[in-house]
C-alpha positions in Angstrom: 0.0 0.0 0.0 0.9 3.7 0.1 1.9 3.4 3.8 0.7 2.6 7.2 0.8 4.1 10.7 -0.3 3.0 14.1 -1.1 5.4 17.0 -2.1 4.6 20.6 -3.8 7.0 22.9 -4.5 6.4 26.6 -7.6 8.3 27.7 -7.4 8.9 31.4 -5.5 7.7 34.4 -7.5 6.2 37.3 -6.8 9.4 39.4 -8.7 11.5 36.9 -12.0 9.7 37.2 -15.1 11.5 38.5 -16.5 9.1 41.1 -20.0 10.6 41.2 -22.8 7.9 40.8 -24.1 9.1 37.5 -20.8 9.1 35.6 -18.7 6.4 34.0 -16.2 6.9 36.9 -19.0 6.2 39.4 -20.0 3.1 37.5 -16.3 2.0 37.4 -16.0 2.6 41.2 -19.2 0.5 41.8 -17.7 -2.3 39.7 -14.5 -2.2 41.8 -16.5 -2.4 45.0 -18.5 -5.3 43.7 -15.6 -7.4 42.8 -13.6 -6.8 46.0 -12.5 -10.1 47.5 -12.9 -11.9 44.1 -9.9 -13.5 42.5 -9.5 -12.7 38.9 -7.2 -12.7 35.9 -6.9 -10.4 33.0 -7.5 -11.0 29.3 -7.2 -9.3 25.9 -8.9 -9.0 22.5 -7.2 -8.4 19.2 -7.6 -7.8 15.5 -4.7 -8.6 13.0 -4.2 -8.4 9.3 -1.9 -10.1 6.8 -1.5 -8.4 3.5 0.2 -10.3 0.6 0.0 -8.4 -2.6 -3.7 -7.7 -3.0 -4.8 -10.7 -0.9 -5.8 -9.9 2.7 -6.6 -12.1 5.7 -8.3 -10.5 8.7 -8.4 -12.3 12.0 -10.1 -11.1 15.2 -11.0 -12.1 18.7 -13.5 -10.2 20.8 -14.7 -6.7 19.9 -11.7 -5.1 18.1 -12.9 -4.2 14.6 -11.7 -3.8 11.0 -13.4 -1.8 8.3 -12.6 -1.2 4.6 -13.2 2.0 2.7 -14.3 1.3 -0.9 -14.6 3.8 -3.7 -16.4 7.0 -2.6 -16.0 6.2 1.1 -18.4 3.2 1.3 -17.7 1.4 4.6 -17.4 -2.4 4.4 -17.5 -4.2 7.8 -14.8 -6.9 7.9 -15.4 -8.1 11.5 -18.4 -8.8 13.7 -18.0 -8.5 17.5 -18.0 -11.8 19.5 -20.7 -11.0 21.9 -24.4 -11.4 22.7 -25.5 -9.5 19.6 -23.8 -12.0 17.3 -26.3 -14.8 16.8 -23.8 -17.2 15.4 -21.7 -16.6 18.5 -24.7 -17.1 20.8 -25.3 -20.5 19.2 -21.6 -21.4 19.6 -21.7 -20.5 23.2 -24.9 -22.6 23.7 -23.2 -25.5 22.1 -20.4 -25.3 24.6 -23.0 -25.5 27.4 -22.8 -21.9 28.4 -25.0 -18.8 27.9 -25.1 -15.0 28.0 -26.7 -13.4 31.1 -27.3 -9.7 31.2 -25.4 -9.3 28.0 -22.3 -11.0 29.4 -20.9 -14.5 29.0 -21.6 -16.2 32.3 -22.7 -12.8 33.6 -19.0 -11.9 33.6 -17.5 -11.0 30.2 -19.0 -8.8 27.5 -17.1 -10.8 24.8 -17.2 -14.5 24.2 -13.7 -14.8 22.5 -10.6 -13.5 24.2 -7.1 -14.4 25.3 -6.6 -15.2 28.9 -9.5 -14.6 31.4 -8.7 -17.7 33.4 -10.9 -18.3 36.4 -8.3 -18.5 39.2 -10.1 -21.0 41.5 -11.1 -23.4 38.7 -7.8 -22.8 36.9 -9.7 -22.9 33.6 -11.2 -20.5 31.1 -14.7 -19.2 31.7 -17.1 -21.7 30.2 -17.9 -20.9 26.6 -15.0 -18.6 26.2 -12.7 -19.3 23.2 -9.4 -17.8 22.0 -9.9 -19.1 18.4 -9.9 -16.2 16.0 -12.5 -15.7 13.3 -10.7 -15.3 9.9 -12.0 -13.5 6.8 -10.2 -13.6 3.5 -10.6 -11.1 0.6 -8.9 -9.4 -2.3 -8.3 -5.7 -2.5 -9.7 -4.1 -5.7 -8.1 -1.2 -7.6 -10.8 1.2 -6.2 -10.4 0.3 -2.5 -9.0 3.2 -0.5 -7.9 2.1 3.0 -8.3 -0.2 5.9 -8.8 0.9 9.5 -8.1 -1.6 12.4 -8.9 -0.4 15.9 -9.4 -1.7 19.5 -12.8 -1.5 21.2 -12.1 1.9 22.7 -12.7 3.5 19.2 -16.0 1.7 18.8 -17.5 1.4 22.2 -21.2 2.4 22.5 -20.2 4.7 25.3 -18.3 6.8 22.7 -21.5 7.5 20.7 -21.9 11.1 21.9 -18.5 12.2 20.6 -16.8 9.3 18.8 -17.8 6.7 16.3 -21.0 4.8 16.7 -20.7 3.0 13.4 -18.2 1.8 10.8 -19.4 4.4 8.3 -18.9 7.3 10.8 -15.3 6.3 11.3 -14.6 5.8 7.6 -16.1 9.2 6.7 -14.0 10.9 9.3 -10.7 9.3 8.1 -11.6 10.0 4.5 -12.3 13.7 5.2 -9.0 14.1 7.0 -7.0 12.4 4.2 -8.8 14.5 1.5 -7.8 17.8 3.3 -4.3 17.1 4.6 -2.4 15.8 1.5 -2.9 12.2 2.6 -1.0 12.5 5.8 -1.8 9.2 7.5 -0.4 10.1 10.9 -2.4 13.3 11.2 -5.6 11.6 9.9 -5.3 8.7 12.5 -4.4 11.1 15.3 -7.5 13.1 14.6 -9.6 10.0 14.4 -8.5 8.5 17.7 -8.6 11.9 19.5 -12.2 12.4 18.3 -13.3 9.0 19.4 -12.1 9.3 23.0 -13.6 12.7 23.8 -15.9 11.2 26.4 -15.9 9.4 29.7 -14.4 6.1 28.4 -12.2 3.9 30.5 -10.6 1.9 27.6 -7.3 2.7 26.0 -7.5 3.0 22.2 -5.2 1.7 19.5 -5.7 2.1 15.8 -3.8 1.2 12.6 -4.5 2.8 9.2 -3.3 1.2 5.9 -3.9 3.0 2.6 -4.0 1.6 -0.9 -4.3 4.8 -2.9 -4.0 8.5 -2.5 -7.2 10.5 -2.3 -7.8 13.5 -4.4 -7.6 16.7 -2.3 -10.6 19.0 -1.7 -11.0 22.3 0.1 -12.0 21.9 3.7 -15.5 23.1 4.6 -15.8 26.8 5.1 -17.0 27.9 8.5 -18.1 31.5 8.6 -17.4 33.6 11.8 -20.5 34.1 13.8 -20.5 37.1 16.2 -22.4 36.8 19.5 -24.0 40.2 19.6 -23.0 43.3 17.7 -19.2 43.7 17.2 -17.6 46.8 18.6 -15.3 49.0 16.5 -12.8 51.4 18.0 -10.9 54.4 16.7 -7.3 53.4 17.4 -5.9 57.0 17.1 -8.5 58.4 19.5 -8.0 55.5 22.0 -4.3 56.1 21.9 -4.7 59.8 22.9 -6.9 58.8 25.9 
């Protein structure tokens, strides 16, 4: 491709959280109180891509996502989250003798595929949890523009007020940036991640952008200056004398 760049942005440190009950910080504090005394282990989700010529393989586990921008900025979803809204995944979990409760696997995890997440006491993975990735293969066409891979912090529903609630929203933002900054990938990705995390979100966010062609440049949208109230004009020579 023309190039690629990865950029990671950590949103907030624990000390910066607002612990009031109606905020994400308050919810996080409540979760911490709830799990006190419980042994636990950590886990991770991931998305990866292998590009060989024009042939691409996308593998993902959990709720990291990949999206392709086709000609004109059409967003093509290349992954589907492994969770309670994925009916194929719900059936897989049922076949393993487990289920989703309150939108979480075994009422614990919001994803049904992940690395790690071993139950300490049982010394085994949570029932129904798998680390096997789902793999999609495709071929990049001459009109395809770029691929965006990102962790769940970019896509979380909690980001909807300020960030990206859909694949198309993210693709449109990246495309607009590339069209107005001479195809500077780092600037485009920095803007994308910064925009997505402008809310009370506790996830870190990592994104990778891979381009296959340079986009034609357009003039950025003109934003006229709007005065609040009537502007005041002063006579500089008179003011100087006084």
